[in-house]
N, C-alpha and C positions, 0 to 999 in steps of 0.2 A: 355819728361815724359811723360803726358797722352798719347801720341801716343802709347810708349811703355808698359803701362797697359792695351789699346786697344788688344795692340797684343796679348800680355798673356793672355788673355779671351778666345781666339782663341783655347788653347791647354785642354779647362777644359772636362773632361771625358775621358782624352786619356794620362794623362802624370802621375798619381795617381800612386805612393805616393811620388811623386813631386810634389814641387809646380809647379805655373804656371809661366811663366819667359817670359818677352816681350823686346826685344833692337830694339836700331834706334842709326846710326850713322851718325854725322851732322858734316859737312866740309865748314867755311865758312858761318854760318848758311842755306844751301843747306843739305839737306839731301840725303843720297848718300846710305844709305841699312838700312834694317830694317828684323827680322824673330823672329822668337818667336821658343819654347819648343815644338815641335807639335806631338812627342809618349814618352812615357817611355823607357828608353832604347837608343833612339835616341839623335842625335847631338841637343847641349842646344841651346840656343835664341844665343848668342852670334856665335858662331860658323856657327850661318843659316845668322846671318845681315852681319859676314865676308863676309861670302862668295855670299851674293848678292852683293858687292862695283863691281862696273867695274871698278875702277882704282885702283887698293891696293895701288899705291904712294900716296893717297892723305894721307891716315890713319894716318902718323903721325903726320900731323897737323888735325887729327880731334877729336873729344868728342865723348865719346861714352853714350848711355842711358841706362842702364839698370835695369830693377827693382827690382832684389836680386844680391845680392853680385855675383860674378864670385865663381865660388868653385876654391876651390886649389890642389883636391885629386882629384888620381885617380878613379875612380867607374867604372859605362859601358861606361864611356866617358874620355878623357884626361883631364886636369884642364884647365878649361877654362883662368883664370888666366895666365896659361904660352900661350895661345895662343894671346893675348891681347898684354902680356907682345912684345911676339916673333914678331908683326906686328908692335912694337913701338908706339902704341899710344900716342896719346897728353895724354888728359885726360881722365876721366869715373866719371861719373855721377850716382849714385847708389839710389836707392828709401827702397830699406831695408836693414838692415844688415842679413846675413842668420845665425839663430839660432841651425841651425847643428855642435851637437859639432864636426865633421868632418870640419865645415867650420869655425863658428862662430871668425872671425872678419881673418882666415890668407889669407882667398884673398885678403884683403882689402890691409892688408901687404903686401902681394908678391910683387904688383902693387906699392905702393907705395916704396918700396925698389928698384924696379928698376925703378926709377926717374919718375912714371906716376902718374900726379896731382891726387888726388880722391878728389870726394866730395859726402856725403853722406847724406838720411833723403830727398831729392826732394818730394815730396809728399805721404809722409812715412804712412800717415793715408789709404789711399787710399791703397795706396800697401800689406797692412796689412789686408783690410778690402777683401779683392779682396781673397788673399793667407789664409782667417780664418782659412781653415782647417787644410793647412797646420802647420798655429805657433800655434794650439793650442794641432793636437798633438805633436809637437818638446816640447813646453815648460811644457805642461800638461800633457805629457803621456797618452794617451786618443784621441779617435774618438770625433769628432766634431760631436755634436748630434743635430739632427735637429726632432723634434716632426710636429706633419702634421696628418689634418685632415678634415673634411667633417662636416657641421652642418647646421638645418634649420634655417628656421627665427628665430621662437620660441625654438633655441637652442636644437635641438636633433639630433643624430649623428645616430641611427636607433630606429629602429620599439622595442619594449620591448620582441615579441616572436625571435628576433635575424634575421629574415628574410633579404636576402639580399635587399637594396633598394637603387638603386641610388639617392644623393642626387644632387651632384654638375654634371654641365653642361658639353657638350663635349668639349669643351675645356678647360673648367680645368681639365678634363681627359688627355688630349692630352698635355697640359702640363706638368701632372706628368707622363707619359711615358716620355718625356723631359728629367726631374730631374733625372729616372734611368738611361738615360747612363752618366748623369754627377755624381753621388754620389756614392761609390766606394758598399754599402751595402742597404739596406729593412730589417726592424724588421718588426714581428707583433706577437700578443702574441696567446696561446689559442685557446681563444674562437672565433679571426675574425679566424683564421685557418682553424676550424671546422663549420663556421656558413656562413665567406662568402668565401671559397673557393678560394683565389685569389692565380693569375700566377706571380707575382712580377716580370713578362717579359715584354720588350717592344714588345708592336704591335705598339701604337701609331706612334710610332717617328723610325726613325734610328740607329741606336746606338747598344755598348755593354750591354747587362741582367747584373746587379749588383747581388751581393750574398744576397741570400737568408739568413735572420736569424731567426729559429722560435722558442719562447719559448713553451715547451712542458714539463713541472715539474716532470711528472711521465712518459711519454712516452704511454699517451693513442693513441694519436691521430690515426685516420686510414692513411693504407701507400697508400689507393688510392685517397689520395688527389694531388693535379695538385702542391704543395712544394715539392713532396717525386718522381716527375717527372723522374729525373734524369739529365734536360734537360741545369740544369747551376749550380753553387757549391750554396752547400746548406748547415748552419753550424745550428744545431738544438742541444739547452742544457739546460738540464734534472738535475734533484739532483738524477739519479736513473743510473746503468752503465747499456750499452746498450748491443746489444748479441753482437754486432760487433762494432765498432768505427768507422770503414767506410765503406759504397755500395756503392760505383759508386762514384757519384759526390756529394753524400751526408755524412757530415762531423758530428758525436755524440758527444757531449762533455757533460760531467758529471763533475756537481758543486757540492762543500762540500757545503751539505744540512742541517751543522751548521752555515756556515758563511752568510754572506748578497750577495742573491743571485746577485744583479745588478752589486755590487759593481765589484764583481767575473766575470761576465758576459763583462764586460765592459775594466777591465787589459785581459782577453783574446783578444780581440778584438783586442786590443794594438799588443799585439803578435804576433795576424796575419795580421799587419801593414796594416788594414782596416783605413783610412784614416775619414772616415765621412758614417755615420746612419742617414739617414730615419725611424722615429719609428712610423708607421702604424696608432697602435694600436691593443686593443681597450681599451678601457675607464681604464680599471685594472694599464695596461700597461703603459698608458701612465700620469695617476696618480702618480703609482710608479716612473715614472723618476721625475716628478714635485716632489713628497716628498724627495725623493732625494737627488733638487738642484742643480745634474749635469746634467743638459742639458746649451744649448747655440739658438737657435731659435724656434719657434714654426710659423707655414704656418697654416691657419688657412680660409679652401674656406668657404662663408658665400652664400648662397645658399636661396633665395626669395620663395622657398618651406616650409608652413607649414605641420607640424608631429601632433600636439596636444597630443602628448604623447609617454614616449618608451624612452630609451638609455640617460640617459642626457649627452650632450659635455660637457668636462671640463673645468671651470673657467681659464680661459685664464690669464698667469703668463708673467711677464716683460714689454718692454716698445715698446710701439707701435713706429716703425722705416717706413712702408708705408704700403697704402692702395692704390689695385690695381683693376682696373676694368679687369673681364677676362672671354668674351660672358656675361650669363645670372649675373653672379657669384660677388664676394668680394674676392680675396684675402687678407686677413692683414697678416702681418710681424712683427712679435716681436723678437728682443733681452732678454737674461738673463743680 
């Protein structure tokens, strides 16, 4: 199962909103096949693992280890439970049950009804951690929310006059670009959009661009900003009605000015099947997520640079789960 979880990770950035899934097939203690879900809409892990088996006559005496309950419904691909039944595998060991209502135990029931031995819960905690975005999306009906910023050694995010000032080092910036290929969307507030003029695309890594999310409550941001270049899907949230709801790749969404802005924004992202969002700032936006209590993870790049004065970084909440050296910076990760 550890191997299956390692394989599942290879799908990161390619399978959302599906979960990452890995599969290993073992016959008499020998690995005879393995696979993972490589691409959204493509064959699932079990299919790729079965296809990799050189001698399918061994399958009726083999055990299949899969990180998530085999699907039981027709989606973009046929049910994996049916494939395992067709191949008459002896046993299926599952890391996590699938909370998706379209599956939710039905895959396991199908296998058992066909006489296949089923075991569940092996390395379940590791499996939930791997697919925490998927589980949050299905169970809490919202995206997995990651708050991220860089701060100086004396706790500042930017100079008082908002002028752009690189704080983190080159390796940290490259890592953030890698994250952009792996997470569904990146969000910035009005001041960050105006003063930093970020592109929120992928330049220091290879992979797909994320959806860009911009909070511009009164639609006052200039159209000359990189965020409005139309080169990737961009969602702009306001409380005033735009002249047009869609301009090329830019989608304008007007929320109710009388209701809670953040609650509406998160609900709309869920409806758009955006499974994970990295909130890049600024301070006001980050603090609004902290105040709401609706967030999952914090990633802080701590630089050795000293600013002396400026915009103070948010006070970190949560439980520290890891500290890692990234070039000249420290990356600290917290969970809610």
